[in-house]
N, CA, C and O of each residue as an XYZ file, in Angstrom:
356
protein
N      38.996    -10.825    -15.549
C      37.933    -10.153    -16.245
C      36.627    -10.923    -16.186
O      35.549    -10.331    -16.126
N      36.723    -12.202    -16.202
C      35.522    -13.023    -16.191
C      34.812    -12.920    -14.836
O      33.585    -13.018    -14.789
N      35.533    -12.729    -13.758
C      34.927    -12.595    -12.428
C      34.096    -11.321    -12.322
O      33.020    -11.320    -11.725
N      34.606    -10.235    -12.908
C      33.867     -8.973    -12.855
C      32.542     -9.071    -13.603
O      31.522     -8.572    -13.127
N      32.551     -9.707    -14.763
C      31.314     -9.838    -15.527
C      30.341    -10.779    -14.816
O      29.126    -10.600    -14.910
N      30.864    -11.775    -14.109
C      30.007    -12.688    -13.351
C      29.365    -11.955    -12.180
O      28.187    -12.166    -11.889
N      30.125    -11.095    -11.505
C      29.572    -10.309    -10.400
C      28.500     -9.351    -10.900
O      27.468     -9.171    -10.255
N      28.754     -8.727    -12.073
C      27.763     -7.809    -12.625
C      26.482     -8.554    -13.003
O      25.377     -8.053    -12.796
N      26.644     -9.737    -13.550
C      25.478    -10.531    -13.937
C      24.673    -10.932    -12.700
O      23.443    -10.906    -12.734
N      25.349    -11.302    -11.612
C      24.643    -11.644    -10.368
C      23.940    -10.422     -9.804
O      22.821    -10.519     -9.301
N      24.595     -9.274     -9.890
C      23.987     -8.038     -9.396
C      22.731     -7.686    -10.166
O      21.731     -7.284     -9.571
N      22.770     -7.834    -11.495
C      21.587     -7.560    -12.308
C      20.472     -8.550    -12.002
O      19.299     -8.183    -11.939
N      20.852     -9.810    -11.813
C      19.856    -10.830    -11.505
C      19.160    -10.521    -10.182
O      17.941    -10.648    -10.073
N      19.923    -10.123     -9.195
C      19.346     -9.788     -7.893
C      18.424     -8.577     -8.027
O      17.356     -8.549     -7.417
N      18.817     -7.587     -8.809
C      17.971     -6.408     -9.017
C      16.656     -6.783     -9.694
O      15.593     -6.307     -9.296
N      16.727     -7.635    -10.715
C      15.509     -8.076    -11.396
C      14.614     -8.883    -10.468
O      13.392     -8.743    -10.513
N      15.195     -9.713     -9.641
C      14.399    -10.493     -8.702
C      13.705     -9.592     -7.679
O      12.540     -9.811     -7.347
N      14.403     -8.600     -7.189
C      13.814     -7.665     -6.224
C      12.698     -6.861     -6.881
O      11.649     -6.639     -6.275
N      12.924     -6.424     -8.120
C      11.888     -5.672     -8.833
C      10.667     -6.557     -9.091
O       9.531     -6.102     -8.960
N      10.897     -7.804     -9.454
C       9.787     -8.723     -9.676
C       9.014     -8.994     -8.410
O       7.784     -9.047     -8.429
N       9.716     -9.167     -7.314
C       9.065     -9.385     -6.025
C       8.234     -8.163     -5.621
O       7.133     -8.305     -5.090
N       8.755     -6.989     -5.868
C       8.014     -5.770     -5.544
C       6.729     -5.692     -6.368
O       5.683     -5.307     -5.845
N       6.796     -6.051     -7.642
C       5.591     -6.044     -8.482
C       4.563     -7.052     -7.991
O       3.366     -6.765     -7.983
N       5.017     -8.215     -7.588
C       4.100     -9.235     -7.085
C       3.425     -8.754     -5.810
O       2.220     -8.941     -5.642
N       4.169     -8.148     -4.925
C       3.594     -7.655     -3.676
C       2.608     -6.519     -3.916
O       1.598     -6.426     -3.218
N       2.881     -5.652     -4.891
C       1.959     -4.562     -5.184
C       0.655     -5.087     -5.771
O      -0.420     -4.599     -5.422
N       0.737     -6.067     -6.651
C      -0.491     -6.598     -7.237
C      -1.285     -7.398     -6.213
O      -2.512     -7.448     -6.294
N      -0.618     -8.018     -5.263
C      -1.335     -8.747     -4.216
C      -2.116     -7.773     -3.343
O      -3.222     -8.092     -2.906
N      -1.565     -6.602     -3.083
C      -2.270     -5.604     -2.278
C      -3.494     -5.078     -3.022
O      -4.530     -4.833     -2.405
N      -3.390     -4.904     -4.321
C      -4.524     -4.429     -5.109
C      -5.605     -5.491     -5.158
O      -6.790     -5.172     -5.052
N      -5.221     -6.740     -5.316
C      -6.201     -7.823     -5.382
C      -6.917     -8.000     -4.048
O      -8.069     -8.434     -4.022
N      -6.260     -7.674     -2.950
C      -6.882     -7.809     -1.635
C      -8.007     -6.792     -1.447
O      -8.883     -6.995     -0.606
N      -7.996     -5.709     -2.210
C      -9.017     -4.686     -2.072
C     -10.256     -4.974     -2.911
O     -11.263     -4.277     -2.788
N     -10.192     -5.995     -3.762
C     -11.335     -6.341     -4.604
C     -12.337     -7.181     -3.832
O     -11.984     -7.900     -2.897
N     -13.579     -7.077     -4.236
C     -14.611     -7.908     -3.631
C     -14.513     -9.317     -4.204
O     -13.939     -9.496     -5.278
N     -15.049    -10.309     -3.530
C     -14.981    -11.673     -4.053
C     -15.629    -11.820     -5.430
O     -15.186    -12.644     -6.231
N     -16.662    -11.042     -5.715
C     -17.299    -11.130     -7.019
C     -16.375    -10.625     -8.119
O     -16.422    -11.125     -9.243
N     -15.538     -9.642     -7.810
C     -14.640     -9.098     -8.821
C     -13.471    -10.024     -9.092
O     -12.901     -9.982    -10.183
N     -13.100    -10.851     -8.142
C     -11.959    -11.728     -8.344
C     -12.327    -13.002     -9.084
O     -11.441    -13.703     -9.573
N     -13.615    -13.321     -9.177
C     -14.027    -14.504     -9.919
C     -13.927    -14.237    -11.412
O     -13.873    -13.087    -11.848
N     -13.904    -15.299    -12.182
C     -13.857    -15.166    -13.629
C     -15.149    -14.505    -14.090
O     -16.239    -14.887    -13.665
N     -15.017    -13.516    -14.958
C     -16.149    -12.742    -15.485
C     -16.917    -12.029    -14.378
O     -18.112    -11.777    -14.531
N     -16.280    -11.709    -13.297
C     -16.951    -11.020    -12.206
C     -17.393     -9.624    -12.593
O     -18.417     -9.141    -12.110
N     -16.635     -8.972    -13.458
C     -16.988     -7.610    -13.849
C     -18.246     -7.574    -14.702
O     -18.935     -6.555    -14.730
N     -18.561     -8.654    -15.392
C     -19.753     -8.644    -16.228
C     -21.019     -8.771    -15.390
O     -22.107     -8.464    -15.878
N     -20.904     -9.211    -14.153
C     -22.075     -9.390    -13.308
C     -22.388     -8.176    -12.447
O     -23.422     -8.152    -11.780
N     -21.532     -7.177    -12.445
C     -21.758     -5.997    -11.614
C     -22.964     -5.233    -12.150
O     -23.019     -4.919    -13.339
N     -23.909     -4.939    -11.304
C     -25.075     -4.165    -11.670
C     -26.225     -4.973    -12.205
O     -27.234     -4.393    -12.609
N     -26.122     -6.281    -12.229
C     -27.222     -7.085    -12.745
C     -28.459     -6.982    -11.859
O     -29.582     -6.966    -12.362
N     -28.259     -6.913    -10.554
C     -29.416     -6.841     -9.676
C     -30.179     -5.528     -9.869
O     -31.396     -5.489     -9.688
N     -29.481     -4.465    -10.231
C     -30.145     -3.184    -10.453
C     -30.908     -3.171    -11.769
O     -31.877     -2.424    -11.911
N     -30.492     -3.978    -12.727
C     -31.142     -3.958    -14.029
C     -32.335     -4.900    -14.107
O     -33.060     -4.874    -15.102
N     -32.561     -5.723    -13.102
C     -33.711     -6.629    -13.117
C     -35.000     -5.827    -12.962
O     -35.058     -4.842    -12.226
N     -36.016     -6.271    -13.666
C     -37.314     -5.610    -13.556
C     -37.948     -5.978    -12.223
O     -37.828     -7.115    -11.767
N     -38.624     -5.014    -11.596
C     -39.275     -5.261    -10.318
C     -40.609     -5.971    -10.550
O     -41.420     -5.537    -11.368
N     -40.822     -7.054     -9.830
C     -42.119     -7.710     -9.922
C     -43.037     -7.170     -8.819
O     -42.671     -6.228     -8.117
N     -44.200     -7.748     -8.667
C     -45.197     -7.214     -7.728
C     -44.704     -7.250     -6.286
O     -44.985     -6.320     -5.530
N     -43.981     -8.289     -5.880
C     -43.498     -8.390     -4.506
C     -42.374     -7.401     -4.223
O     -42.257     -6.894     -3.107
N     -41.556     -7.128     -5.218
C     -40.426     -6.226     -5.022
C     -40.851     -4.759     -4.964
O     -40.106     -3.919     -4.459
N     -42.022     -4.453     -5.470
C     -42.478     -3.064     -5.437
C     -42.823     -2.620     -4.024
O     -42.744     -1.431     -3.715
N     -43.203     -3.558     -3.161
C     -43.567     -3.213     -1.786
C     -42.343     -3.070     -0.883
O     -42.432     -2.454      0.180
N     -41.219     -3.622     -1.285
C     -40.021     -3.595     -0.440
C     -39.513     -2.178     -0.170
O     -39.180     -1.880      0.977
N     -39.436     -1.288     -1.165
C     -38.970      0.073     -0.850
C     -39.879      0.787      0.138
O     -39.401      1.546      0.982
N     -41.182      0.552      0.043
C     -42.103      1.198      0.982
C     -41.880      0.682      2.399
O     -41.912      1.452      3.359
N     -41.655     -0.623      2.524
C     -41.404     -1.198      3.842
C     -40.081     -0.698      4.401
O     -39.967     -0.432      5.597
N     -39.081     -0.570      3.535
C     -37.793     -0.041      3.980
C     -37.912      1.402      4.438
O     -37.292      1.793      5.427
N     -38.708      2.197      3.726
C     -38.913      3.591      4.123
C     -39.613      3.683      5.469
O     -39.268      4.523      6.300
N     -40.595      2.819      5.681
C     -41.301      2.826      6.965
C     -40.365      2.451      8.106
O     -40.407      3.064      9.172
N     -39.523      1.449      7.887
C     -38.584      1.036      8.926
C     -37.558      2.134      9.204
O     -37.186      2.363     10.355
N     -37.105      2.808      8.158
C     -36.149      3.898      8.325
C     -36.754      5.049      9.123
O     -36.117      5.584     10.030
N     -37.966      5.419      8.789
C     -38.633      6.517      9.508
C     -38.907      6.142     10.957
O     -38.805      6.989     11.845
N     -39.256      4.880     11.206
C     -39.480      4.440     12.585
C     -38.176      4.480     13.379
O     -38.177      4.840     14.556
N     -37.087      4.120     12.753
C     -35.792      4.171     13.434
C     -35.394      5.604     13.740
O     -34.812      5.869     14.792
N     -35.695      6.531     12.844
C     -35.389      7.942     13.092
C     -36.183      8.484     14.268
O     -35.681      9.305     15.036
N     -37.424      8.026     14.412
C     -38.254      8.499     15.523
C     -37.747      7.967     16.861
O     -37.978      8.592     17.896
N     -37.068      6.838     16.856
C     -36.565      6.248     18.102
C     -35.261      6.874     18.584
O     -34.820      6.595     19.699
N     -34.638      7.716     17.758
C     -33.391      8.361     18.168
C     -33.666      9.401     19.242
O     -34.692     10.081     19.198
N     -32.760      9.534     20.210
C     -32.975     10.560     21.242
C     -32.762     11.957     20.664
O     -32.013     12.150     19.706
N     -33.452     12.935     21.284
C     -33.364     14.316     20.807
C     -32.097     15.019     21.290
O     -31.579     15.900     20.605
N     -31.596     14.636     22.463
C     -30.416     15.329     22.985
C     -29.140     14.693     22.438
O     -29.112     13.535     22.021
N     -28.085     15.508     22.461
C     -26.809     15.080     21.920
C     -26.115     14.112     22.890
O     -26.226     14.272     24.105
N     -25.403     13.115     22.361
C     -24.712     12.130     23.160
C     -23.493     12.745     23.849
O     -22.716     13.461     23.218
N     -23.327     12.463     25.153
C     -22.196     12.998     25.912
C     -21.348     11.826     26.410
O     -21.739     11.154     27.364
N     -20.195     11.565     25.784
C     -19.372     10.425     26.183
C     -18.715     10.622     27.548
O     -18.262      9.645     28.143
N     -18.645     11.855     28.066
C     -17.987     12.135     29.328
C     -18.985     12.227     30.495
O     -18.605     12.673     31.578
N     -20.230     11.822     30.307
C     -21.247     12.011     31.338
C     -20.918     11.243     32.622
O     -21.249     11.719     33.708
N     -20.279     10.078     32.535
C     -19.961      9.302     33.720
C     -18.712      9.782     34.449
O     -18.480      9.392     35.594
N     -17.910     10.616     33.810
C     -16.663     11.098     34.393
C     -16.894     12.307     35.274
O     -16.188     12.486     36.266
N     -17.855     13.133     34.940
C     -18.081     14.391     35.664
C     -18.774     14.171     36.963
O     -19.038     15.128     37.692
């Protein structure tokens, strides 16, 4: 009788170990998807701080410069559609 209870105890232990290992692997996969800022201590409290800063005189010109660069890049795009098979025909 003692052997049967020992086998059952080993079986339960193995099941708990497998379940624990599965939980560890699942949390490792979730942590891999976080950005480095989120994994640091108090990383969540720093999210959005750059957006809440007041713009000073130099920062007010940056959006205008970005818009100009974006519009210039749009003008440099070709008008015709790209054909990936052009060299095959």
